[in-house]
N, C-alpha and C positions, 0 to 999 in steps of 0.2 A: 253263615253260607246257606244258599237255597238248597234244597232237597226234593230230589226227583224220584218217582217210582216208575221203574223200567220192567218192563214186558219183553222176554224173549220168545219165540214158539219153536226152541231146537229140533232140530233134525235127530232122533236118538240114534239112528243107525248110522251117519256120519259120527257122531260124537262117541261112540262105541267102538268105532274104527281107529278115532285119533288117541282114544285113552288105550287102547292096545298097542297102537303102533308107538306109544310114547311110553310105554310101560307101567302103566297107572290103572290098568282095569281092576277093579277090587275083586280080592279073593277071600275065600272064608265066609267070616258072618261081618268084615269092615262094609261100610256103608261108601259110595263112589262121592263124596263131599269133598275131597282132595282133589280127585279128578276135574271135578267143574270149576274148581277154583284154579287149577292150572290151565284148563281150557279159558278162562276167562281172561287170565293173564297173558295166554298167548295171542288173544285177539286185542287185548287194550294196554297190557304193559302192568307191570304192579302197582301203579299208582293209581292207574285210571279203572284198574279193573272193580266192578262195583261190588259192595259187600257193605251189609250182611245181604245175602241172598237165599234163596229157597226154592226148590226145585217142586212144583205141584204135579204130583200124578194123578189123574183123572181116568178113572174106568171109563173105557169104551169111546173117551175122548183124547186129543194130544195133549201131549204135557207142556206146562207153563214153567219158566223161568223166571221169578220176580225179584227184583233187586232195589235195593236206594244206592244214589250216585249224587255228587254234587254237580255231575254233567248230564245235560238232557241229551236225548236220542239223536239228535243232529251234530252235535259235539262229538259223540263216541261213534256215529257212523263214521265222520270223516278221518276220525285218528285210525280205526279200524280198516279204511279203506287205503290209508297210506303205509300201514305196519304190519297188519295181521298176516300169520300164517294162513295159507289160501283154504286148505281144510279145515282149521279151525274157525274161520270167517263161515265156511259153509254149513259147519255144524251148528254153530249159534243163527243160523239164517239171519244175518245183521238187516239184511234189507227191509226187514219186516219190524226192525227194533222200534217200538213205541215207548213214549214216555209221557208223564205229565207231573206237573210242580205239586208238591205236597203242602198242605196248606199249616200254618199255625195253629194248633189247638189250644185255646186261652185255659185257664184255672177255673176248675168246675165245670168243664166239660166233660160227657160220659160217651164213652165206646165201647163197643164191644170188639174183643182182639182175639187173635190165635197167635200162638208161636211154635216154633219147634226146637226143643232147648237141650242143652246137655249139664246137667246137673251134676256139676262136679264143685270141688275145692280146691285150692291151689295152698299149700302148707311151705312154707318158707324157711328155710334154715338160717337162722343169721341174714347177714347182708351178701350171702351167695348164691346167687340167683341158679348156679351151674348146680346146686345141690336142692333146687325147690321139686317139690312132688305134687302132681295133680291126682285126686284120686276122687272116686265115686262121691257125692255127698252123702248117700245112706252108709257106705263103709266108716265115712269121716264119724257119723252120728253116733254108730255102734261103737267105734273107737271111743269117743268120747263119753259115752255112758254105757261100759261095759255090764253085762247079765240083765240089761233092760231090753224088755220086749218092744219092739218098733215096727211101724208099718211104712213099708217103702214107699207107698204112695203118698201119704201124711208128710212124712221128711222133705219127699220131692217138691210137696205142693208149700211147703213153709219155706222152703229156699225158692221159690219162685216169689212167693210174696215180700221176702227181703229184698229180692233184685227189682222189683218193682218199686218197691218203696223208696230205693235209692236213686230208681229212674224217675221221680217225681209224681209218681202215681198212686192211688189206693185201688187196690184189686178187691171184688168181689165176686162170689160163684165162681171160684177157679175149681176147674173140672181136668182131669186128664184123661185124653181120649186115644191114647198110642202110646205105648210104652214097649220099647224092645231094647234087649240085650243086644248091643251090636256095636263094634269095633269102629272106630275111624284110624284113616291113614293120614301121617305128615312126615315131613323130612325131621331127621334125627341131628343131632349136633355132628359135625365133622368131628375127625381127628386126624390128627399127623399124617397116618399112613392109610385114610380112608375117607374118601368124600361122604357126603352126607347123604344116607341111605334111609329108606322107606321103613317107619316104622308103625305097627299096629298097635293103638291104645284101646284096651277094652275099656267097657263102659256102658252106660243107657241113655237111649235119645228118647225122648217124648214129645208129644204135642198138647200143649196145654190152651185151655180156650176160657174166655170168661168175659167179665166187664170191670173196666176201669174208670176210675174219675182222676183226671190230671189234676192236679195239686201244686205241682211247681213247673210252670210251662216252657221256663228255659231247660231244665232238667229234663223234660220229657222229650223236647225237641233234641237235646243231644242224644239222648237213648236211642231215639229213633234212628238218627244217623249211626250211631254206633255200634245197636244189638245188643241184644241180655246175653249174659254169661259168657263162656270161652267158645272157643273154634267158630267164631262168627265169619270166617273167611271159607270158611269149609262148610256151608248151608247150615249153620242154626244161629239163632239169635234174632232173625229179622220180626219185628212188630206188625202183623197184618190188622188192618183196621176196618171196622165196618158201622153202620148205624146202633147204637144200642136201644133197644127195646124199651118204651116207656116204662 
């Protein structure tokens, strides 16, 4: 499947109005990733909504929302024109949506990258996924080695290294340049007497940058389209690439 990089220039005031009208405006220390996820789904539908995506706030300049999709801008604009909620359509400024096809990166290619990630691990309890828990990677490391002093950043960088290795890449010079304690919001499981309600999940968000070398071109292409880590539909996991320094 071909992969396209999308750029939206959203209208933040219209987006905030839509979030509030839908009861999705972030509260307390939760981020707005779920609200953007819902906005994209309202415009394109669940199957066509771009993911992973990342909102780039730029001081003194308009925000950008970047995402990866198997569909190009023209295809998505047509779908939005046919089916989108009009306010959501305006919030994403669909008429200005742009895209480009992403190349396939061969094994051995060096690339600079950055990614906004949520360092969590999932602990399954037997075969019952309803009993699975998601916990912060640092909390999990402490539980696995009680009494041992640990550095949070070092744990998170090790977590990132392992995710990149699984994605067919070898990382070097990784650094964290943004680390925040921030919750996310997502829908909980429904119960017989209550519909799916919004739940806040505590944890940390970080932005990681460095250089990588593609080891397995197929695995890396899959990771680009899929994203790294958890909560990829809520603004995490998108791998942004740029030329590596010699």
